[in-house]
C-alpha positions as CSV (number, residue, x, y, z in Angstrom):
1,M,6.8,3.5,9.0
2,L,9.0,2.4,11.8
3,T,6.9,4.4,14.3
4,Q,3.7,2.8,13.0
5,F,5.3,-0.6,13.4
6,A,6.5,0.1,17.0
7,V,3.1,1.6,17.8
8,H,4.7,4.4,19.8
9,R,7.0,7.4,19.1
10,L,10.6,6.3,18.7
11,D,11.9,9.9,18.8
12,E,10.9,9.9,22.5
13,N,12.4,6.4,23.0
14,L,15.7,6.5,21.0
15,D,17.1,3.7,23.1
16,Q,14.6,1.4,21.4
17,Y,15.3,2.6,17.8
18,D,17.9,0.0,16.8
19,S,15.8,-2.9,18.2
20,W,12.7,-1.8,16.2
21,A,14.8,-1.2,13.1
22,D,16.2,-4.7,13.3
23,R,12.7,-6.1,13.5
24,V,11.5,-4.1,10.5
25,E,14.4,-5.5,8.5
26,D,13.1,-9.0,9.0
27,L,9.7,-8.1,7.4
28,P,9.1,-9.2,3.8
29,L,8.9,-5.6,2.5
30,Y,10.0,-4.7,-1.0
31,F,10.1,-1.1,-2.2
32,M,10.1,0.3,-5.7
33,T,13.1,2.6,-6.2
34,F,11.4,5.0,-8.5
35,H,12.5,8.7,-8.2
36,G,10.2,11.3,-9.7
37,Q,7.1,10.5,-11.8
38,Q,6.7,7.2,-13.6
39,N,4.0,6.1,-15.9
40,I,1.6,3.5,-14.6
41,K,2.7,0.8,-17.0
42,S,6.3,1.0,-15.6
43,A,5.0,0.7,-12.1
44,L,2.8,-2.3,-12.9
45,D,5.7,-4.0,-14.8
46,T,7.9,-3.5,-11.8
47,M,5.3,-4.9,-9.4
48,Q,4.7,-7.9,-11.7
49,H,8.5,-8.6,-11.8
50,A,8.7,-8.4,-7.9
51,V,5.8,-10.8,-7.5
52,Y,7.6,-13.3,-9.7
53,R,11.1,-12.8,-8.3
54,Y,10.3,-12.6,-4.6
55,V,7.2,-14.8,-4.6
56,I,5.1,-12.0,-3.2
57,S,1.5,-12.5,-2.3
58,H,-1.1,-9.8,-1.6
59,D,-0.9,-7.7,1.4
60,G,-2.4,-9.0,4.7
61,I,-4.8,-6.1,4.8
62,I,-6.2,-7.0,1.4
63,G,-6.5,-10.6,2.6
64,A,-8.4,-9.5,5.7
65,F,-10.8,-7.4,3.5
66,G,-11.3,-10.4,1.3
67,K,-12.0,-12.7,4.2
68,F,-14.4,-10.2,5.6
69,A,-16.2,-9.8,2.3
70,T,-16.5,-13.6,2.0
71,N,-17.7,-14.1,5.5
72,S,-20.1,-11.2,5.3
73,S,-21.3,-11.8,1.7
74,C,-20.5,-8.3,0.6
75,H,-18.0,-6.5,-1.6
76,V,-15.3,-4.3,-0.1
77,T,-14.3,-1.5,-2.4
78,L,-11.2,0.7,-1.9
79,I,-11.2,3.9,-3.8
80,I,-8.2,6.0,-4.4
81,H,-8.8,9.5,-5.6
82,P,-5.7,10.7,-7.3
83,R,-4.6,14.3,-6.9
84,K,-5.7,16.6,-9.7
85,E,-3.6,16.5,-12.8
86,E,-3.8,18.6,-15.9
87,D,-6.3,17.1,-18.4
88,N,-3.6,16.4,-21.0
89,R,-1.4,14.5,-18.5
90,E,-1.5,10.7,-18.0
91,L,-2.0,9.6,-14.4
92,Q,1.2,8.4,-12.9
93,T,2.0,6.5,-9.7
94,A,3.0,9.8,-8.2
95,S,-0.7,10.9,-8.7
96,I,-1.8,8.7,-5.8
97,F,0.7,10.2,-3.3
98,G,0.6,13.4,-1.3
99,T,-2.8,14.9,-1.7
100,A,-4.5,11.6,-2.8
101,K,-7.3,10.3,-0.6
102,V,-8.2,6.7,0.1
103,S,-11.6,5.7,1.1
104,G,-13.6,2.5,1.3
105,G,-17.1,1.4,1.0
106,L,-19.1,-1.8,1.6
107,H,-21.5,-3.0,-1.0
108,L,-23.9,-5.8,0.0
109,I,-24.4,-8.7,-2.4
110,R,-28.0,-9.6,-3.0
111,N,-28.4,-13.3,-3.8
């Protein structure tokens, strides 16, 4: 995440590491501290609590997609394909990590 934020490899520029780490600390990021699998209700409850406690709004990327959809009169659909789980297992938040794939599509609105 730090490398993505810096937009270059920090392992090749270790003298810049502390500076970039300080900048990331100033970002309004909140992480769920789940370890192992959790059911989706637990994850959603935690996110709802964080929205209330930290006055979190949706991510800037989602806002940008929303603005694009409004300006372009279309829907933007993000699809997350969870990794394969056994049929008798409930999908967990862990089901969207690792081998999960995210794709998007644009669907035009006809008025």
